[in-house]
FILUM-903025 format. One record per residue (C-alpha): residue number from 1; residue in three letters; chain; x, y, z. Coordinates in pm, whole numbers, plus 50000, padded with zeros to 5 digits. Layout:
BEGIN
- NUM;ALA;A;X;Y;Z
...
This chain:
BEGIN
- 1;UNK;A;10714;26898;82337
- 2;UNK;A;10502;27158;82513
- 3;UNK;A;10225;27017;82727
- 4;UNK;A;10057;27338;82828
- 5;UNK;A;09866;27599;82635
- 6;UNK;A;09857;27972;82695
- 7;UNK;A;09515;28104;82598
- 8;UNK;A;09521;28451;82448
- 9;UNK;A;09244;28677;82573
- 10;UNK;A;09268;28919;82281
- 11;UNK;A;08950;28954;82078
- 12;UNK;A;09156;28998;81761
- 13;UNK;A;09157;28671;81563
- 14;UNK;A;09493;28740;81402
- 15;UNK;A;09657;28790;81743
- 16;UNK;A;09495;28470;81872
- 17;UNK;A;09624;28268;81578
- 18;UNK;A;09970;28424;81595
- 19;UNK;A;09993;28323;81960
- 20;UNK;A;09854;27975;81898
- 21;UNK;A;10055;27881;81588
- 22;UNK;A;10396;27842;81761
- 23;UNK;A;10229;27666;82055
- 24;UNK;A;10076;27407;81824
- 25;UNK;A;10415;27371;81657
- 26;UNK;A;10568;27298;81999
- 27;UNK;A;10288;27052;82084
- 28;UNK;A;10348;26838;81778
- 29;UNK;A;10723;26889;81731
- 30;UNK;A;10901;26558;81760
- 31;UNK;A;10580;26355;81793
- 32;UNK;A;10555;26115;81498
- 33;UNK;A;10205;25984;81576
- 34;UNK;A;09947;26145;81346
- 35;UNK;A;09646;26072;81569
- 36;UNK;A;09816;26222;81874
- 37;UNK;A;09900;26537;81677
- 38;UNK;A;09550;26575;81532
- 39;UNK;A;09402;26527;81878
- 40;UNK;A;09622;26799;82028
- 41;UNK;A;09551;27038;81741
- 42;UNK;A;09176;26985;81788
- 43;UNK;A;09206;27047;82161
- 44;UNK;A;09423;27359;82119
- 45;UNK;A;09184;27516;81868
- 46;UNK;A;08879;27433;82082
- 47;UNK;A;09043;27578;82394
- 48;UNK;A;09156;27900;82226
- 49;UNK;A;08844;27980;82025
- 50;UNK;A;08569;27799;82220
- 51;UNK;A;08418;27677;81892
- 52;UNK;A;08133;27426;81905
- 53;UNK;A;08319;27147;81725
- 54;UNK;A;08674;27104;81593
- 55;UNK;A;08804;26791;81433
- 56;UNK;A;08941;26592;81147
- 57;UNK;A;08791;26353;80897
- 58;UNK;A;09041;26117;80733
- 59;UNK;A;09003;25982;80381
- 60;UNK;A;08954;25606;80409
- 61;UNK;A;08829;25383;80127
- 62;UNK;A;08678;25668;79925
- 63;UNK;A;08492;25832;80215
- 64;UNK;A;08568;26062;80505
- 65;UNK;A;08590;25881;80839
- 66;UNK;A;08577;26059;81173
- 67;UNK;A;08917;26120;81329
- 68;UNK;A;09031;26306;81641
- 69;UNK;A;08794;26583;81748
- 70;UNK;A;08673;26799;82034
- 71;UNK;A;08301;26858;82084
- 72;UNK;A;07979;26658;82088
- 73;UNK;A;07947;26325;81907
- 74;UNK;A;07970;26358;81531
- 75;UNK;A;07883;26194;81203
- 76;UNK;A;08111;25895;81159
- 77;UNK;A;08129;25873;80778
- 78;UNK;A;08077;26131;80505
- 79;UNK;A;08057;26049;80135
- 80;UNK;A;08256;26230;79866
- 81;UNK;A;08071;26547;79769
- 82;UNK;A;07821;26529;80058
- 83;UNK;A;07781;26805;80314
- 84;UNK;A;08039;27079;80363
- 85;UNK;A;08321;26833;80436
- 86;UNK;A;08251;26619;80131
- 87;UNK;A;08210;26931;79915
- 88;UNK;A;08546;27073;80028
- 89;UNK;A;08703;26736;79944
- 90;UNK;A;08534;26726;79603
- 91;UNK;A;08609;27092;79518
- 92;UNK;A;08963;27065;79656
- 93;UNK;A;08937;27398;79834
- 94;UNK;A;08863;27557;80168
- 95;UNK;A;08493;27626;80215
- 96;UNK;A;08360;27896;80445
- 97;UNK;A;07988;27864;80514
- 98;UNK;A;07836;28164;80696
- 99;UNK;A;07500;27989;80747
- 100;UNK;A;07490;27610;80721
- 101;UNK;A;07112;27617;80671
- 102;UNK;A;07174;27782;80333
- 103;UNK;A;07431;27523;80219
- 104;UNK;A;07271;27272;79980
- 105;UNK;A;07302;26922;80121
- 106;UNK;A;07439;27029;80460
- 107;UNK;A;07471;26732;80695
- 108;UNK;A;07340;26832;81035
- 109;UNK;A;07543;26629;81283
- 110;UNK;A;07408;26879;81536
- 111;UNK;A;07126;27129;81500
- 112;UNK;A;07332;27370;81712
- 113;UNK;A;07591;27420;81438
- 114;UNK;A;07526;27748;81253
- 115;UNK;A;07843;27819;81052
- 116;UNK;A;08136;27611;80936
- 117;UNK;A;08479;27613;80777
- 118;UNK;A;08640;27307;80618
- 119;UNK;A;09001;27291;80502
- 120;UNK;A;09119;27003;80282
- 121;UNK;A;09458;26862;80374
- 122;UNK;A;09682;26778;80080
- 123;UNK;A;09990;26563;80041
- 124;UNK;A;10132;26626;79697
- 125;UNK;A;09812;26630;79489
- 126;UNK;A;09607;26394;79705
- 127;UNK;A;09362;26495;79978
- 128;UNK;A;09428;26287;80289
- 129;UNK;A;09187;26452;80534
- 130;UNK;A;08986;26763;80612
- 131;UNK;A;08984;26990;80914
- 132;UNK;A;08624;27072;81005
- 133;UNK;A;08527;27352;81244
- 134;UNK;A;08169;27436;81344
- 135;UNK;A;08034;27731;81539
- 136;UNK;A;07706;27793;81716
- 137;UNK;A;07713;28146;81570
- 138;UNK;A;07637;28266;81219
- 139;UNK;A;07922;28419;81015
- 140;UNK;A;08189;28296;81256
- 141;UNK;A;08458;28227;80997
- 142;UNK;A;08638;28437;80738
- 143;UNK;A;08958;28454;80534
- 144;UNK;A;09166;28514;80849
- 145;UNK;A;09053;28174;80980
- 146;UNK;A;09121;28012;80644
- 147;UNK;A;09473;28157;80626
- 148;UNK;A;09580;28050;80975
- 149;UNK;A;09402;27714;80984
- 150;UNK;A;09578;27629;80657
- 151;UNK;A;09909;27725;80820
- 152;UNK;A;09830;27507;81122
- 153;UNK;A;09754;27197;80915
- 154;UNK;A;10072;27253;80716
- 155;UNK;A;10263;27187;81040
- 156;UNK;A;10142;26826;81044
- 157;UNK;A;10329;26544;80876
- 158;UNK;A;10056;26323;80727
- 159;UNK;A;10295;26075;80572
């Protein structure tokens, strides 16, 4: 298990992800504890990209419950279909929101959040969690983020 992170100073997102992906793999390799792995993934993403908030919501009793994260305090529970996280869960797809103020039903855990990406995490056909990332900047996320964040969550053993 690696216990250090090399931050890439490149401004190219693809290069940053390509450097970070094997490091995250090394961080979680051999560690069976899900919470520990989600915590380290959140920390690694926050350190590399300096995003406002990075974390996981876990499906518990038909709602999303706050899991490991990095950033300011967050909403603890999110209902199915509510906000960007609940919508990604309901629609069963990654959602990229360039301006959260234009997203119907956006849940403002912080007024500083301006854009967001949420990736549902599947096991077989069931969604077990979502990865939620918020930025203080508009239009922060795109298909490059979706592609690599999906690869990162595929490294995690949720079962």
